[in-house]
N, C-alpha and C positions, 0 to 999 in steps of 0.2 A: 779937480783933484788930479786928473790925468796930466794936465799941463805941469803942475808942480812936480809930480813924480818924474816925468820925462826930463825936466830941466835938471833935477838933482842927479839923475842917472848920467846925463851928459857931462856934468861936472865931475862925477866919479871917474868916468872914462877919460876925461881930460888929464887927470892926475895919474893915468896909467894903471888903473885898477880894473882892468877889463873883466877879470873873473868875478869880482864883487858886483860890477855893473850888470853883468849877465845874470847873476843870481837875483839881484833886485828887479831886473827887468822881467824875468820869468815869474817871480813871486807877486810883484805888483800887478802885472797883467792878469794873472789868474785871479787875484783878489778883486781887481776892478771889474772883471767880467761877472763876478758874483754879486758884488755890492759896491757901487761907485758913489754912494752917498757919504756926506761928511761925517756921519756917525760911525763909520767903519773903524773900530778900534785897532784891529790888526794892521790895517793900512797906516794908521797914524803911528803905530809902533815901528813899522818899517821906515817911515819918514824920519822919525826920531833917530833911528840907527844910522840912516844915511847922513843926517845932519851932523851927528857925532863924528862920523868918518871924515866928512868935509872939514869940520872944525880942526881936526888934526893936521890937515894939509894947508889950511889958510891962517891958522893962529900963529 
């Protein structure tokens, strides 16, 4: 899970969205420290949000 999140955050930074990247870095790190298992629904929601942001820049 951590590798996926970190890769997505790096892509968000690549597109010049440092504030969003920092927000997701803090939130995902906090969530991963509590529950890093694949059933973490809040983490999946953040991944979905990041994917939607990246879609806007790659579509």
